[in-house]
C-alpha positions in Angstrom: 0.1 0.1 -0.1 0.9 3.5 -0.1 3.0 5.5 2.6 0.5 8.1 4.2 2.4 11.0 6.1 -0.3 12.9 8.4 1.3 16.5 8.3 -1.7 18.7 9.1 -1.7 22.3 7.8 0.5 24.9 8.6 4.4 24.7 8.8 4.4 24.8 5.0 8.2 24.9 4.6 8.3 21.2 6.5 5.2 20.1 4.3 7.6 20.8 1.3 10.5 19.2 2.7 8.2 15.9 3.2 7.3 16.1 -0.5 11.0 16.5 -1.9 12.2 13.7 0.8 9.4 11.0 0.3 8.9 12.0 -3.3 5.3 12.2 -2.6 2.8 12.0 -5.6 -0.3 12.8 -3.9 -1.9 15.2 -1.8 -4.7 15.7 0.2 -5.6 19.3 1.6 -7.9 22.2 1.5 -8.3 24.3 -1.4 -6.8 27.5 -0.1 -3.8 25.6 1.5 -3.3 23.9 -1.5 -2.5 27.7 -3.0 -1.0 28.5 0.0 1.6 25.9 -0.5 2.3 26.6 -4.3 3.1 30.0 -3.2 5.8 29.1 -0.5 7.4 26.4 -3.1 8.0 30.0 -5.1 8.9 31.7 -2.2 11.5 28.9 -1.5 12.9 29.4 -4.8 11.6 25.8 -6.1 9.2 25.5 -9.2 5.8 23.9 -7.6 5.5 22.1 -11.0 8.7 20.4 -11.2 7.9 18.6 -8.1 6.8 14.7 -7.7 3.3 15.7 -6.9 1.0 14.4 -9.6 -2.5 14.0 -7.6 -4.2 16.4 -5.3 -7.4 15.5 -3.7 -9.3 18.7 -2.4 -12.1 19.3 -0.1 -13.6 20.5 2.9 -14.3 24.0 2.2 -16.4 25.0 -1.0 -14.4 26.3 -4.0 -14.8 27.0 -7.6 -13.9 25.5 -11.0 -11.7 28.5 -11.5 -10.1 27.8 -8.1 -9.5 24.2 -8.8 -8.1 25.2 -12.1 -5.9 27.6 -10.7 -4.4 25.0 -8.2 -3.7 22.4 -11.2 -2.0 25.3 -13.0 0.3 26.2 -10.0 1.1 22.9 -8.8 1.3 20.9 -12.2 -1.3 18.3 -10.9 -4.7 16.9 -11.3 -7.0 17.9 -8.6 -10.0 15.9 -7.6 -12.6 16.7 -5.4 -13.9 14.8 -2.3 -16.8 15.4 0.2 -17.2 14.2 3.7 -18.0 15.1 7.2 -16.7 14.2 10.8 -20.6 13.0 11.4 -20.0 10.8 8.4 -16.8 9.2 9.0 -14.5 12.0 7.7 -13.7 12.5 3.9 -15.2 9.1 2.6 -18.7 10.2 1.4 -18.1 10.8 -2.0 -14.8 11.0 -4.5 -14.6 12.6 -8.0 -13.2 9.9 -10.4 -10.8 10.6 -13.5 -13.5 12.1 -15.4 -13.7 15.1 -12.9 -17.3 15.5 -13.4 -19.0 15.5 -10.3 -18.4 13.1 -7.3 -19.4 9.5 -6.9 -21.3 9.3 -3.5 -21.1 5.7 -1.9 -24.7 4.6 -2.0 -24.0 1.4 0.0 -23.1 3.3 2.7 -25.5 6.4 2.5 -28.7 7.4 1.1 -28.7 10.8 -0.3 -31.6 13.1 -0.8 -31.5 16.8 -2.1 -34.4 19.0 -0.4 -35.4 22.7 -0.6 -34.0 24.1 2.7 -37.0 26.1 3.1 -39.8 23.9 2.3 -38.0 20.8 3.2 -39.6 19.1 0.2 -37.1 17.1 -2.2 -36.1 19.0 -5.7 -36.0 17.2 -9.0 -32.6 15.9 -9.8 -30.3 18.4 -11.4 -31.7 21.1 -9.0 -29.7 23.0 -6.2 -30.7 22.1 -2.7 -29.4 21.0 0.6 -27.8 17.6 0.7 -29.5 15.3 3.2 -27.7 11.8 4.4 -29.0 8.8 5.9 -26.4 6.1 7.1 -26.7 2.6 6.2 -24.3 0.7 7.5 -24.0 2.1 11.2 -25.3 0.0 14.0 -24.3 2.1 17.3 -25.3 5.6 16.1 -27.2 6.0 12.6 -27.9 9.2 11.1 -31.5 9.6 9.6 -32.3 12.5 7.3 -29.0 14.4 8.4 -29.3 18.1 7.1 -25.7 18.9 6.1 -26.5 22.5 5.5 -24.3 22.2 2.3 -25.6 23.0 -0.9 -25.3 20.7 -4.0 -27.4 18.9 -6.5 -27.5 15.5 -8.2 -26.2 15.1 -11.7 -28.2 13.4 -14.3 -26.8 10.9 -16.5 -24.3 8.4 -16.4 -20.5 9.1 -15.9 -18.4 8.4 -18.8 -16.2 6.4 -16.2 -18.9 3.6 -16.0 -19.6 3.8 -12.2 -23.0 3.5 -11.5 -23.3 5.3 -8.0 -25.0 8.9 -7.9 -22.8 11.8 -8.8 -23.2 15.1 -6.5 -21.8 18.2 -7.9 -19.2 20.2 -6.1 -20.5 21.7 -2.9 -21.9 25.4 -3.8 -22.0 26.6 -0.2 -24.1 26.9 2.8 -28.0 26.9 3.2 -27.3 29.4 6.3 -24.4 31.6 4.3 -27.0 32.8 1.7 -27.8 36.4 1.9 -30.4 38.3 -0.2 -30.0 41.6 -2.2 -32.9 43.2 -3.7 -34.7 39.8 -4.0 -31.7 38.0 -5.2 -30.2 34.9 -3.5 -26.3 35.5 -3.5 -23.7 32.8 -2.1 -19.9 33.8 -1.2 -19.0 31.5 -4.0 -20.7 33.6 -6.7 -18.3 36.4 -5.4 -15.3 34.0 -5.5 -16.2 33.0 -9.2 -15.8 36.7 -10.6 -12.9 37.6 -8.6 -10.9 34.4 -10.0 -11.1 35.7 -13.4 -8.7 38.5 -12.5 -5.0 36.9 -12.3 -3.9 40.5 -10.7 -6.0 39.5 -7.4 -4.3 37.1 -4.8 -6.1 34.2 -3.4 -7.4 35.6 0.2 -9.9 37.8 0.4 
């Protein structure tokens, strides 16, 4: 099996040393820290695209496709989305495949619903709503129709990879993050998507 190095966040110079010493090929990080790591590589005079890294798994915070592409460009890797929650055994609820077109949800472990966060009624496939999960393989502490507050949608159609598990889209934000301006629902992710179009802007705002 693969050697796993639990490094945590922070102390980026040490992370870079681990990557160089162990010839690390894969990294699991939150998107904002992946960008910070690329910046520290550059500060240390190292081309981040010249390392042994080939694969990055990102999750634990909402991000746009523009941010993902920026990470891939800065680190010279392919970045794949994942979704998980502490309440649901950590980052193991849904993962993206090589197609990078939605995260396959482990339907043998979780039953998924997408609901309208206001009416609590199910929304049609393809429409964005709040992700609700029910655990199917827990004996001691099952979670029944657990409201995650995370906003996503079930992607219609089959994935070209051939897997048949339901795919969910990347997390768009949280139902409690929304604010209303002149009757229009606005999420922080929408603002980020616009900001990411300007390369002269930094990654922290």
